[in-house]
N, C-alpha and C positions, 0 to 999 in steps of 0.2 A: 301501181301506187297504192297504197293503204288508206281505207277509208273505214268511217263508224257506220256499223249497220243496228239498227234498232228494233228488235222483235217485240212488239206489243203484247203480246199473248203471255210473255213472261214478268213484265211489271208487276210488282206488289206493291208500289207507292212507299217503300222502306225510305227513300231518299237520302241513300249511303253515295248514291252518286253526286247530288248537290254538296253534300258535306265535304266529301273527297275534292270536288272541285274548288270550293271556297278555300279549302286548308292549302291545296297545291297553289293557288293565286295569292296566299297569304304572305306576308314578308317573313314570318318564321316556319312557314311549312311544316307548323305543330299544332294539333287540334286546341290544346289547352291553353298554348300561347296565342292562336289566331283569335279567340274570343276576347282577348283584351287588347287587340290591336285597335288603334284609330289612325284612320277610319279603319272599320271591319272590312274584312276581304268579301270580294263579290262575286258569288257563283255565277256559273256561265250557263247551267244546266238548270231547268226548272221541271219539275214532275207536275204534270197537269191531269187533272181527271176529266174524260171525256166519255159519257155515255156510262158504261159497265167497266172500262177500261183506264188505267193510268199510261202516262204516256211520258218519258224524259223528253222534252222541248229543247231542242240545242241546234245551233249551226249546222246546216248540212254541207258546207262548204261546196256549193252550188257550182257546176261546172261554168254555166254562164249567170256569174253572180250578179244580180240588181244591185247589190249593195256597192260593189266596186264602180260600178257604171255611174252610179248615183253621187259617188263620193267627189266633192269639188276640189279637195285638196290632194287627192291620190294618197290620203291614211290609209283606206281600205284597198289592201291589194293581197295578191297571191303569194304565198311563201311557196316557192317552185322546188325547194327541197322536199317537201311534206305534202305539197298539193292542198294545204289549208288556204283558206282565206284569213287574213289577220289585218290589225289594226295597228300603224304606227302612231303611237299616242303622242309622239312630238309633233306630227303634222295635223292631228285630229283637231278641229276647231269648235266640235261639239254642236254642229247644225243639225244632226239627227237625222240628215237625209236618208243614209244606211237604214237606219232603224225603222224610218217610215216604209221603206220599200221592201224589207225583208218578209217574205210569204208566210214565215215561219214565226215571226215575232221573237226571234233569237238573237237580236241584238239590244242590249241594253244601256241606256243614258246613263251615265255617272255624272250626275250634277255637281257633285263635290269637286271634281277634277276638270270637268266640262271636257269628256271625252267619251267615245262609244267602248263598251266592253262586250266581249264576245269569247265562245269558244275559240282556242287556238291550237288545239291539238296536243297541248302541254308539250311545246318541244323541248324543253331541256330533258323530258324523259325520253322522248323519241331519240334523241342525240346519244342517249346511253343506252338504246336498245330495248327500252320499255314502252309500256302502253300509256294513254291518257289514265289520268288519275280516275275518271269516271269509270272507265272500263274495269280497271283493277278493283274499284271499289263494289262494283254490281254483284250482290251474291246469287243472282238467278241467270246471269248472262245474258239480260235483257240488251246490254249496251255490249257490243263485241267490235274488235277492231283486226282489221287485214285486208288481205285482198279480196275485192269483190267475188272474184270466182270462187274462192275458197269459203266464204262466208255462205254464198249461194249452196255450196256442196253442202255445207254443215245442215244447211235448213233442209234440203232434200233428203238426206241421211235421218234427220228427226221426223221428216213426214212418213218416209219408208218404215221407220221403227214403229210408228204410231199404226200404220196400216195393218203392219204385221201382229201387231198386239192386238188390234180389232179384229183380225181373224181369227187367232188363237180363242179369242174371249168366245166368237160365234161358232167355233168349230163344230159344235153339236148340234147345231140348229141350220135350217135351211133358209138362207137369206140372200137376198138379190143384192149385186154389187153396190147400189144405191144406197140401201139399208145399213150395209157395212159401213160405206164411208160416213154416213149419219151418226153412228154407234163410235165413231174416232172421236167425236165431241164428247162423249160420256165417259172417256178413258182419263 
């Protein structure tokens, strides 16, 4: 099952993911037309700053999703085709129980239509073999989409490259392994 992985070290707070998400969930699916839509399209990812980092906050599609358990109408459910947690807007009564229990604050009340809004993995894109809009829009690959084992392998390879680079930089000096690892942060 494919999942979204977020690497907080890469986010530059460009907000490309926010724009792509809003456009994908607009009626026109076009940036220039979307800004004139009424109501305006609602993004489902929010880039927030925490300490020295920026972080795209979005639904993590939890395995044991509290929002599903809290929903009294069954509107919040799992899309078994893609493994995502989604909202059936026809069933949603706008009680916001899902938003109250979400540990990530990733469910947004849409007061205009009294329904919850959240990341849905862009199912139309997935059906066509594509990726969620936020993933494709991210210029730094902060947000990636794939099998978790592959995503972790990519993270390990990146880590290995950084260690090798640190070794090459420190090649002429005698350094302890701990000093070498500390120097990785400076590369």
